[in-house]
N, C-alpha and C positions, 0 to 999 in steps of 0.2 A: 827602097825597102831591106835593111839586110838584116836577118834575124842570126841565132848563136844559139844553140845547146849547148849546156855546161852543167858539171856538177864536181863534187870534189875529188882531189885526182883518185885518192882510195877508192872510193866506187867507182869510177872512170875504169881504173886498172883491174879491178874484178869483175868489172864489165867486159872488158876485151880479155880478158885470162880467159873466163868461162866461153866465150865466143870461138877462142880460137880451139879449146879444147875441144868444144862442142864440132868445130870444123875437122879436126883431126880424128875425131872419134868416128865421123861420117865421109870419110876416104878421101882429105885434102892430101896424103901422105901418097896414098895410091894414085890418084889422080897426077901428082908431081912424078911420078916412077913410070906411068905409063907414058907422059911425054915425052921422058927423055927414052926411054927403052923405043918410042916411035922414031926417034933420030932428031928431036928439037934439040936444039944447041943449048948447054947448061948454061954457056953466058948467056944465052939470051933469055933464060928461065931466071937468070938471078937477075938480070936487067928489068924485070916484070915488075917486083915488088917485094917488101920482105918475107911475105908466105914462099913466095918459089925459091929465093934468094936462101933463105937459111936452110928449107929442105932438100934443095939442090946440094947444099953441101954436104950436109947427111949422107943423101943416098949417092953421092961421089967419094962418101969413103973420107971427107975431112974433117967431120967431127962426128964427134955423138948424137943420137936424136935427143938424149937431155939436154946438152949443150945447145944442141940450134933451137931446141923448143924453148930455152930460158933467153938465147938473143931475141929471138922472135919477140917474145914477150916484153925485154928489154926497150927493143927497138920501137916498137909498137906504144909502152909508155913515153918513150921519147918523142913520140911521135903527137901525141895527145895534150904534152907540155906545148909543143911548136905551135899547135893549132890555137891554144888559149892564148901565146904571145901575139899568132897572126890576127886575133880579133881585135886586139888592140889600135890594129890600125884605122880605124872605122868608129869613130868619134860617134856616130848615131846607131851604132848597132843595138838591137834589142836581145838580151842576152834570157834565155828561160833556162830553167833548173828542173834537169829530167830527173830530180827524185822526187819533185813535188806533185802529189797525186793529182792529176788530171791536167797535166800540163798542156798536152795537145789541146785540150778544148779550151786552153786559154790566149793557143795561139791563134786557133779559129778564131775566137772572137776578136780577139786584135787586130788578124788580116782582113776580116769581116769588116771592121770600125774603118780602118785604112782605102779598103777601095770602096768603101761609100762617104767618104772624105770626111769621117768626124772625128778624126783624131790628126 
């Protein structure tokens, strides 16, 4: 049983951008700065993932904050597209549109049917 969550790209981009903005407002930049100040290698941080990569480049004066945030958002959008492509390798995947009201309950009902052998 393979399930996927999906929506149109513009919706997913908007959600991911808002999530990043919230993370930044709630101290993500300060977290990365504290890690660097405590001696954590910038190269190691950049290998961890998108957020750490671009914010480390900003904090090490290799780009502006605006550029780092834009690159991070762009890379996240690319990741969203790659994930959609990755789903295509599973011919029996069941995709749920997260814009549909009550999609969580639909998933729960479908899983219950599957687990009880009714589907």
